[in-house]
C-alpha positions as CSV (number, residue, x, y, z in Angstrom):
1,M,-154.6,-49.2,32.5
2,R,-153.1,-51.8,30.2
3,A,-150.1,-54.3,31.2
4,M,-147.7,-56.4,28.8
5,I,-146.2,-59.7,29.7
6,L,-142.9,-60.1,27.7
7,A,-143.1,-64.2,26.7
8,A,-140.8,-64.1,23.5
9,G,-137.5,-65.7,25.2
10,R,-136.0,-68.8,23.9
11,G,-135.2,-70.1,27.5
12,E,-131.9,-71.5,26.5
13,R,-130.8,-72.0,30.0
14,M,-134.2,-73.7,30.8
15,R,-133.3,-76.5,28.1
16,P,-134.3,-79.3,27.6
17,L,-137.7,-78.1,29.2
18,T,-137.9,-75.5,26.8
19,D,-137.7,-77.5,23.7
20,H,-141.0,-78.1,23.4
21,V,-142.6,-75.8,25.6
22,P,-142.1,-71.7,26.1
23,K,-140.6,-71.0,29.0
24,P,-143.8,-68.6,30.4
25,L,-145.6,-72.1,30.3
26,L,-143.5,-74.0,32.4
27,T,-145.6,-75.0,35.3
28,V,-145.0,-73.9,39.1
29,K,-147.3,-76.1,41.5
30,G,-149.6,-77.0,38.8
31,R,-149.9,-73.7,36.8
32,P,-148.1,-71.9,34.1
33,L,-146.0,-69.1,35.2
34,L,-148.0,-66.8,32.8
35,A,-151.3,-67.9,34.6
36,Y,-150.2,-66.4,37.9
37,H,-149.6,-63.1,36.1
38,L,-153.1,-62.8,34.5
39,A,-154.6,-63.7,37.5
40,A,-152.9,-61.1,39.6
41,L,-153.1,-58.5,36.8
42,G,-156.9,-59.1,36.8
43,Q,-157.0,-58.8,40.5
44,A,-155.5,-55.5,40.6
45,G,-158.4,-54.3,38.1
46,I,-156.2,-54.7,34.7
47,E,-158.7,-55.4,31.6
48,E,-156.2,-55.6,28.7
49,V,-152.9,-57.3,28.5
50,V,-150.6,-57.8,25.3
51,I,-148.2,-60.8,25.3
52,N,-145.5,-60.6,22.8
53,Y,-144.1,-64.1,21.8
54,A,-141.4,-65.7,19.5
55,W,-140.3,-69.6,20.4
56,L,-143.0,-71.7,20.4
57,G,-145.7,-68.8,20.3
58,E,-148.6,-70.9,19.2
59,K,-148.5,-73.0,22.4
60,I,-149.1,-69.7,24.6
61,E,-152.1,-68.8,22.2
62,Q,-153.7,-71.9,22.5
63,T,-153.1,-72.1,26.4
64,I,-154.2,-68.7,27.1
65,G,-156.8,-67.6,24.2
66,D,-158.5,-64.4,24.6
67,G,-157.8,-64.2,28.1
68,S,-161.5,-64.1,29.1
69,Q,-160.8,-67.1,31.8
70,Y,-158.9,-64.6,33.8
71,G,-161.6,-61.8,33.2
72,L,-159.2,-60.1,30.6
73,R,-159.0,-59.4,27.2
74,V,-155.6,-60.7,25.7
75,R,-154.1,-59.7,22.5
76,Y,-150.9,-61.1,21.0
77,S,-147.4,-59.3,19.8
78,P,-145.7,-62.0,17.4
79,E,-142.2,-61.3,16.8
80,I,-139.4,-62.4,14.1
81,P,-138.0,-65.8,14.6
82,G,-135.7,-65.0,17.4
83,G,-137.3,-62.4,18.7
84,L,-136.9,-58.8,19.2
85,E,-135.4,-58.7,22.3
86,T,-136.9,-56.7,25.6
87,G,-136.8,-53.4,24.4
88,G,-137.6,-54.2,20.5
89,G,-140.6,-56.2,21.8
90,I,-141.9,-53.3,23.6
91,Y,-141.2,-50.7,21.3
92,Q,-143.4,-53.2,18.9
93,A,-146.4,-53.4,21.1
94,L,-147.0,-49.7,21.7
95,P,-149.9,-49.5,19.3
96,L,-151.7,-52.1,21.4
97,L,-150.7,-50.3,24.4
98,G,-152.1,-47.0,24.0
99,D,-150.9,-43.5,25.0
100,A,-151.0,-43.7,28.6
101,P,-148.6,-45.4,31.3
102,F,-148.8,-49.2,31.1
103,I,-147.5,-52.1,33.3
104,V,-144.7,-54.4,31.7
105,V,-143.8,-58.1,33.7
106,N,-141.2,-60.5,32.3
107,G,-142.9,-63.4,31.9
108,D,-140.5,-65.9,33.5
109,I,-140.2,-64.5,37.1
110,W,-142.6,-65.9,39.8
111,C,-144.0,-63.9,42.9
112,D,-146.8,-62.7,45.1
113,Y,-146.2,-58.9,44.1
114,S,-149.9,-57.2,43.7
115,F,-149.8,-54.7,40.9
116,L,-152.4,-52.6,43.0
117,T,-149.3,-50.8,44.5
118,L,-147.7,-49.6,41.4
119,P,-148.4,-46.0,40.1
120,V,-150.5,-45.0,37.7
121,E,-148.6,-42.0,36.8
122,P,-144.6,-42.6,37.8
123,K,-142.9,-39.9,38.5
124,G,-140.9,-39.6,35.8
125,L,-140.6,-41.9,32.4
126,A,-140.2,-45.2,34.3
127,H,-140.9,-46.9,37.8
128,L,-139.3,-50.2,38.5
129,V,-140.1,-52.7,41.3
130,M,-136.6,-53.8,42.9
131,V,-135.7,-56.9,45.4
132,D,-133.2,-58.2,47.3
133,N,-130.0,-59.5,45.2
134,P,-130.2,-63.3,44.5
135,N,-127.5,-65.6,45.1
136,H,-127.3,-65.6,41.0
137,H,-127.1,-61.9,40.8
138,Q,-125.3,-60.6,44.0
139,C,-124.0,-57.7,42.0
140,G,-127.4,-56.1,41.5
141,D,-128.6,-53.6,38.9
142,F,-129.4,-50.2,40.5
143,V,-129.5,-48.1,43.7
144,L,-132.9,-47.0,44.9
145,Q,-132.4,-44.0,47.1
146,D,-135.7,-42.1,48.3
147,G,-137.9,-43.1,45.7
148,R,-135.5,-42.7,43.0
149,L,-133.0,-45.2,41.2
150,S,-129.3,-44.3,40.4
151,L,-126.5,-46.1,39.1
152,N,-124.1,-45.9,42.0
153,G,-123.7,-44.2,45.5
154,G,-125.1,-47.1,47.7
155,R,-126.4,-50.7,48.1
156,T,-127.5,-52.1,45.0
157,L,-130.8,-54.0,44.3
158,T,-132.0,-56.5,41.3
159,Y,-134.7,-55.2,39.2
160,S,-137.6,-57.5,39.5
161,G,-138.7,-57.8,36.0
162,I,-141.9,-55.8,37.2
163,A,-142.3,-52.0,35.9
164,V,-144.2,-49.2,34.6
165,F,-143.3,-47.3,31.6
166,R,-144.6,-44.3,29.8
167,P,-144.9,-44.5,26.3
168,A,-142.5,-41.5,26.0
169,F,-139.7,-43.7,27.5
170,F,-139.4,-45.5,24.0
171,A,-139.6,-42.0,21.7
172,G,-136.9,-42.3,19.1
173,C,-136.6,-45.8,19.1
174,S,-136.9,-47.7,15.7
175,D,-138.4,-51.1,14.8
176,G,-135.9,-53.8,14.8
177,R,-134.1,-56.2,18.1
178,F,-132.9,-54.4,20.7
179,P,-131.9,-54.4,24.6
180,L,-134.0,-52.7,27.0
181,A,-131.0,-52.6,29.7
182,P,-128.8,-49.8,28.0
183,M,-131.9,-47.2,27.8
184,L,-132.9,-48.1,31.5
185,R,-129.3,-47.2,32.3
186,Q,-129.5,-44.0,30.2
187,Q,-132.7,-42.9,31.8
188,I,-131.8,-43.6,35.1
189,A,-128.7,-41.4,34.8
190,D,-131.0,-38.6,33.5
191,G,-133.2,-38.8,37.0
192,E,-136.0,-40.3,34.7
193,V,-136.8,-43.3,36.6
194,S,-138.4,-43.9,40.4
195,G,-138.5,-47.2,42.2
196,E,-139.8,-49.2,44.9
197,Y,-138.4,-51.8,46.9
198,Y,-140.1,-55.4,47.6
199,S,-139.7,-57.7,50.3
200,G,-141.9,-60.5,49.2
201,E,-141.8,-63.9,47.2
202,W,-139.8,-63.2,44.1
203,C,-138.1,-65.8,42.0
204,D,-136.0,-65.3,38.3
205,V,-137.1,-68.7,37.3
206,G,-134.1,-68.9,34.7
207,T,-132.9,-72.4,35.2
208,P,-134.3,-75.8,36.1
209,E,-132.8,-75.9,39.4
210,R,-134.7,-72.5,40.6
211,L,-137.8,-74.2,38.8
212,A,-137.2,-77.4,41.1
213,G,-137.0,-75.3,43.8
214,L,-140.1,-73.2,43.6
215,N,-142.0,-76.7,42.9
């Protein structure tokens, strides 16, 4: 099973910290966010990881290299200036991810989730890890009931930024910049997305204040 870490965002809300450092390289307790993800993926038996980048991507390559320090093979998917958004970034990287389901992780989260629990073959086109709604997103995203996600009908949870996708999830897409969220909502409405609840440590490192809190 392969994995992709999304690392192409500009990190506008993290400025000025991200003026000279890409957000996934910001440090928590002395280690870059990317290092936590790569170590956890390696511990779960993942051998190949794709990292996309746009803003200051050369610094990501210089820091992570070929991934051998984590026991991984890391390849890169450079994007146009400004990036391709989440959907477009994953779609561009599909040739590097192969024909089997693959893991996707947002590069700007911090958590102690074990990727060993993710399904190798999701029931449907995608499987999302859901967490309790943080203070900055109390409305949540989706409802989790009996292992399936829906758009309404119960208590909402927040998408953690950790998922498994089948390549077929992106069937019909075209090259270019486009978001993932509308596609998720459509596939959830069609009953094609499963989910699980995670109650452990998790943080969307989206502001300097949240980063400082982690540290």
